[in-house]
C-alpha positions as CSV (number, residue, x, y, z in Angstrom):
1,M,0.0,0.0,0.0
2,A,1.3,3.4,-0.8
3,R,2.4,5.5,2.1
4,T,0.6,8.8,2.7
5,P,2.7,11.9,3.4
6,R,3.3,12.4,7.2
7,T,2.3,16.0,7.5
8,T,0.6,18.7,5.5
9,I,1.3,22.3,6.3
10,L,-0.7,25.3,5.1
11,H,0.7,28.9,4.8
12,H,-1.7,31.7,3.9
13,L,-0.6,35.1,3.0
14,V,-3.5,37.6,2.8
15,L,-3.1,41.0,1.1
16,T,-5.2,44.1,0.8
17,L,-3.0,46.5,-1.0
18,C,-2.6,49.2,-3.7
19,I,-0.3,47.0,-5.8
20,L,0.0,43.2,-5.8
21,S,2.7,41.2,-7.5
22,G,3.8,37.6,-7.2
23,Q,5.6,34.8,-9.2
24,N,8.7,32.6,-8.4
25,T,12.4,33.4,-8.6
26,P,15.3,32.0,-6.5
27,S,16.4,34.0,-3.5
28,L,18.6,33.7,-0.4
29,A,17.1,31.7,2.5
30,S,17.5,30.8,6.2
31,T,20.2,28.7,7.9
32,A,18.6,25.3,8.2
33,A,19.1,23.2,5.1
34,I,15.4,22.5,4.3
35,D,14.2,25.9,5.4
36,E,17.0,27.5,3.5
37,F,16.0,25.9,0.3
38,L,12.3,26.5,0.7
39,G,13.2,30.1,1.5
40,C,14.7,30.4,-1.9
41,L,11.2,30.7,-3.5
42,S,10.2,34.4,-3.8
43,A,7.7,36.3,-5.7
44,D,7.6,38.8,-8.6
45,I,5.3,39.3,-11.7
46,P,5.3,41.6,-14.6
47,S,3.7,45.0,-14.2
48,R,1.0,43.9,-16.7
49,L,-0.5,41.8,-13.9
50,I,-0.7,44.6,-11.3
51,Q,-4.1,44.9,-9.5
52,T,-5.2,48.2,-7.9
53,P,-8.1,47.9,-5.4
54,A,-10.5,50.8,-4.8
55,T,-9.0,51.6,-1.4
56,P,-5.4,52.2,-0.5
57,S,-5.3,50.2,2.7
58,S,-2.4,47.8,2.8
59,Y,-2.6,44.6,4.9
60,S,-1.5,41.1,4.7
61,A,-1.8,38.0,6.9
62,L,0.2,34.9,7.4
63,L,-1.6,31.6,8.2
64,L,0.0,28.5,9.5
65,S,-2.3,25.5,9.9
66,T,-2.3,21.8,9.8
67,A,-4.5,20.2,7.1
68,R,-6.5,17.1,7.8
69,N,-6.4,15.7,4.3
70,L,-3.0,14.3,3.6
71,R,-3.7,13.5,0.0
72,Y,-4.9,16.9,-0.9
73,I,-2.9,17.3,-4.1
74,L,-4.7,14.3,-5.8
75,P,-7.4,14.9,-8.4
76,D,-10.2,13.5,-6.3
77,T,-9.2,15.9,-3.5
78,K,-9.7,18.9,-5.8
79,W,-6.4,20.9,-5.8
80,Q,-5.4,20.1,-9.4
81,E,-8.8,21.3,-10.8
82,M,-9.9,23.9,-8.1
83,A,-6.7,25.9,-7.6
84,P,-6.4,27.1,-11.3
85,V,-10.1,28.3,-11.3
86,S,-10.1,29.9,-7.9
87,P,-11.0,33.6,-7.6
88,Q,-8.2,35.8,-8.9
89,E,-7.6,37.1,-5.4
90,L,-6.4,33.6,-4.3
91,Y,-3.1,31.9,-5.3
92,L,-2.6,28.5,-3.7
93,R,0.5,26.5,-4.5
94,V,1.8,23.2,-3.2
95,L,5.4,22.4,-2.1
96,V,6.1,18.6,-1.7
97,L,9.2,17.9,0.4
98,N,10.1,14.9,2.5
99,Q,6.6,13.4,1.8
100,Q,5.0,16.5,3.2
101,A,2.5,18.6,1.2
102,N,3.1,22.2,2.1
103,F,0.4,24.6,1.0
104,Q,1.2,28.3,0.5
105,A,-1.4,30.9,-0.5
106,L,-1.2,34.5,-1.6
107,F,-4.6,36.3,-1.2
108,L,-5.7,39.9,-1.9
109,G,-8.1,40.6,1.0
110,R,-8.5,40.3,4.7
111,C,-8.2,37.3,7.1
112,G,-12.0,37.0,7.4
113,D,-12.5,37.0,3.6
114,L,-9.8,34.3,3.2
115,H,-11.3,32.2,5.9
116,R,-14.8,32.3,4.3
117,L,-13.3,31.5,0.9
118,M,-11.2,28.6,2.2
119,Q,-14.2,27.1,4.1
120,D,-16.2,27.3,0.9
121,R,-13.6,25.9,-1.6
122,F,-11.0,24.1,0.5
123,P,-12.6,23.0,3.8
124,E,-10.3,20.0,4.0
125,L,-7.4,22.2,4.9
126,G,-9.1,23.1,8.2
127,M,-8.2,26.8,8.2
128,T,-9.3,28.9,11.1
129,E,-9.4,32.7,11.2
130,Q,-7.3,32.6,14.4
131,N,-4.4,31.3,12.3
132,C,-4.0,34.7,10.5
133,R,-1.7,37.5,11.3
134,E,-1.9,40.7,9.3
135,V,1.3,42.4,8.1
136,S,2.2,45.0,5.5
137,W,2.7,44.1,1.8
138,V,6.5,44.6,1.9
139,Q,6.6,42.2,4.9
140,S,4.8,39.7,2.8
141,T,7.8,39.8,0.3
142,V,10.0,38.9,3.2
143,F,7.8,35.8,3.8
144,F,8.2,34.7,0.2
145,G,11.9,35.4,0.2
146,F,12.9,34.0,3.6
147,S,9.9,31.9,4.8
148,A,9.5,34.2,7.7
149,T,8.1,37.7,8.5
150,S,10.4,38.3,11.5
151,I,13.4,39.0,9.3
152,P,14.2,42.8,9.1
153,L,13.1,44.4,5.9
154,V,16.6,45.7,5.2
155,Q,17.5,42.1,4.4
156,L,15.7,42.6,1.1
157,L,18.5,44.9,0.1
158,N,21.2,42.1,0.6
159,R,22.2,41.2,-3.0
160,S,25.1,38.9,-2.0
161,S,25.1,35.5,-3.6
162,N,24.8,32.3,-1.6
163,P,27.1,29.6,-3.1
164,R,26.7,27.1,-0.3
165,Y,24.7,24.6,-2.2
166,Y,24.2,23.3,-5.8
167,L,20.9,23.3,-7.5
168,K,19.2,21.4,-10.4
169,V,15.7,22.3,-11.6
170,K,13.5,20.9,-14.4
171,S,9.9,21.9,-15.1
172,D,6.7,20.9,-16.9
173,H,3.3,22.3,-17.6
174,V,0.3,20.2,-16.7
175,Q,-2.9,20.4,-18.8
176,E,-4.9,17.5,-17.5
177,P,-5.1,16.4,-13.8
178,I,-2.4,13.8,-13.1
179,P,-4.2,10.5,-12.1
180,R,-4.1,9.1,-8.6
181,D,-2.1,6.1,-9.4
182,V,0.6,8.3,-10.8
183,W,0.8,10.3,-7.6
184,E,0.9,7.0,-5.7
185,S,3.9,6.0,-7.8
186,I,5.6,9.3,-7.2
187,W,5.1,9.0,-3.5
188,T,6.5,5.5,-3.2
189,A,9.0,5.2,-6.0
190,W,10.5,8.7,-6.0
191,L,9.7,10.7,-2.8
192,E,11.0,7.9,-0.5
193,K,14.4,7.9,-2.0
194,P,17.2,9.4,0.2
195,E,18.1,11.8,-2.6
196,A,14.5,13.0,-3.1
197,A,14.1,16.8,-2.9
198,L,11.3,19.1,-3.8
199,L,8.3,19.3,-6.1
200,M,6.5,22.5,-6.6
201,L,3.0,22.8,-8.1
202,D,2.2,26.4,-9.2
203,P,-1.5,27.0,-10.3
204,Y,-2.2,29.0,-13.4
205,G,-5.6,30.4,-14.4
206,G,-6.8,33.9,-13.4
207,L,-4.9,36.7,-15.0
208,M,-2.3,34.2,-16.3
209,S,-4.9,32.7,-18.6
210,S,-6.5,36.0,-19.6
211,I,-3.4,37.2,-21.4
212,S,-2.8,36.2,-25.0
213,P,0.1,33.8,-25.5
214,S,1.6,36.3,-28.0
215,E,1.2,39.4,-25.8
216,T,4.4,38.8,-23.8
217,P,7.4,36.4,-24.5
218,F,5.9,34.0,-21.9
219,P,3.4,31.9,-23.9
220,H,2.1,29.4,-21.4
221,R,-1.4,30.7,-20.7
222,Q,-4.9,29.3,-21.2
223,G,-5.0,25.5,-21.3
224,N,-2.5,25.0,-18.5
225,L,-3.7,23.9,-15.1
226,Y,-0.4,24.4,-13.3
227,Q,3.3,24.3,-13.6
228,L,5.2,21.4,-12.1
229,Q,8.8,22.0,-11.0
230,Y,11.4,19.4,-9.9
231,Y,14.1,20.6,-7.7
232,S,17.2,19.0,-6.3
233,F,19.8,20.7,-4.1
234,W,23.0,19.4,-2.4
235,Y,26.0,20.6,-0.5
236,E,28.6,18.0,-1.3
237,N,31.3,18.7,-3.8
238,G,32.3,16.2,-6.5
239,T,30.7,14.5,-9.5
240,A,29.3,11.5,-7.6
241,A,27.1,13.7,-5.4
242,A,26.0,15.8,-8.4
243,E,25.1,12.7,-10.5
244,K,23.1,11.2,-7.7
245,R,21.0,14.3,-7.1
246,M,20.6,15.2,-10.8
247,S,19.6,11.6,-11.6
248,W,16.7,11.9,-9.3
249,V,15.4,15.0,-11.0
250,R,16.0,13.6,-14.5
251,G,14.5,10.3,-13.7
252,L,11.3,11.7,-12.3
253,H,11.0,14.2,-15.1
254,K,11.3,11.4,-17.7
255,E,8.6,9.3,-16.0
256,M,6.2,12.3,-16.0
257,E,6.4,12.7,-19.8
258,P,3.0,11.1,-20.6
259,Y,1.2,13.4,-18.1
260,V,2.4,16.8,-19.2
261,S,2.2,19.2,-22.2
262,K,3.3,17.9,-25.6
263,N,4.5,19.2,-28.9
264,P,6.4,20.9,-27.5
265,R,6.9,19.7,-23.9
266,A,6.8,23.2,-22.5
267,V,9.4,24.4,-20.0
268,Y,9.6,27.4,-17.6
269,V,12.3,29.7,-18.8
270,N,13.3,31.1,-15.4
271,Y,15.1,27.8,-14.5
272,R,17.4,27.3,-17.4
273,D,17.6,23.6,-18.2
274,L,20.8,22.8,-20.2
275,D,19.6,19.2,-20.6
276,L,17.4,20.5,-23.4
277,G,20.5,21.4,-25.4
278,T,22.9,24.3,-25.8
279,N,23.6,26.7,-28.6
280,E,25.9,25.7,-31.5
281,L,27.6,28.1,-33.8
282,D,26.8,28.3,-37.5
283,G,29.7,30.3,-38.8
284,D,30.3,33.1,-36.4
285,V,26.8,33.3,-34.9
286,T,24.5,30.9,-33.0
287,S,22.4,28.5,-35.2
288,Y,18.8,29.7,-35.0
289,E,17.3,26.4,-36.2
290,K,19.2,24.3,-33.7
291,A,18.4,26.6,-30.9
292,R,14.7,26.6,-31.8
293,V,14.4,22.8,-32.0
294,S,16.4,22.0,-28.8
295,W,15.1,24.6,-26.4
296,G,13.6,27.7,-28.1
297,D,10.1,26.3,-28.8
298,K,9.9,24.7,-25.4
299,Y,10.5,28.0,-23.5
300,F,8.8,30.4,-25.9
301,K,6.7,28.4,-28.4
302,G,5.6,30.7,-31.2
303,N,7.3,33.7,-29.7
304,F,10.8,32.4,-30.3
305,K,11.0,33.7,-33.8
306,R,9.8,37.2,-32.7
307,L,12.5,37.2,-30.0
308,A,15.1,36.2,-32.6
309,A,13.9,39.1,-34.8
310,V,14.6,41.6,-31.9
311,K,18.0,40.0,-31.4
312,T,18.7,40.5,-35.1
313,M,17.9,44.2,-34.7
314,V,20.0,44.9,-31.6
315,D,22.8,42.3,-31.9
316,P,23.0,41.0,-35.5
317,H,26.5,39.6,-35.0
318,D,25.6,37.7,-31.9
319,F,28.3,39.4,-29.7
320,F,26.3,38.8,-26.5
321,R,25.6,35.1,-26.2
322,N,25.6,32.2,-23.8
323,E,24.5,28.5,-23.7
324,Q,20.9,29.4,-24.3
325,S,20.9,33.0,-25.5
326,I,18.4,34.1,-28.2
327,P,20.1,33.8,-31.6
328,P,19.7,36.2,-34.5
329,L,17.5,35.2,-37.4
330,P,19.1,33.9,-40.6
331,A,18.6,36.3,-43.5
332,A,16.0,34.1,-45.1
333,K,13.9,34.1,-42.0
334,M,13.8,37.9,-41.4
335,I,10.4,39.1,-40.3
336,P,9.3,42.1,-42.4
């Protein structure tokens, strides 16, 4: 019989503010190994997605609660279908680590509003209004950056790097709920391994789905339920440790191929995945066609050619380049 996760933790962040922004980018974290890594998940979205409420009041709240349903991420327990179609004010993601399902929510509103919404849509999580603590919006950014609101705000200005661990990330976009038996296999065959690390499920929908795929370079809009990210991190030096950790990420990613987006298998550009392929030179410039086939369409879909056209205008000789930099267009593919 498949083992259920031992603990499910719920974090709610409630906001009533003039401006709200939130998406995921790596950041510095706390001292404990697991808390440090989870703290590396912070928030930032394009200005296109800014919301401005009618009143200028600025509040947020942080909720920590233990959920009763330990299989909440499965299709028949709603998250995969409910989270992407929740009201735009609510963003509820799942972090799966050490066979624990950790729920984190960002909400534009007050504690009472969130409590009523959660009781209506996600009663299994057992949220109570007493779990909430309201803080300012800028303090909420500390929570997403460091997994705590007690850290001084000045820490947000610390731009020093943190080279204490290695990191490998792969990603997918899920367009149909992943079946229960697949999650059971993930739990028993993958999350019980000593080298298992973190899965993150980021719901789409809302404003994400209302924007045309061609309006910004980011094309993964309507039709995607959520983004699935596979993380591994380690502290040991040497190729043996690296191969062990990266093999876990690559193996699970390969097994999930039947259950995620296809043609192309879409990828989240913020976590560069060199497994997809790296640029090759065609003469003195990067090969457009090889870049498009190996990684360009997966990150940008139909927007890749438009990005290459911009590159052609500003850097036609491909002076600024890296392993997966946008190449210039060949002359025959120039967009009028």
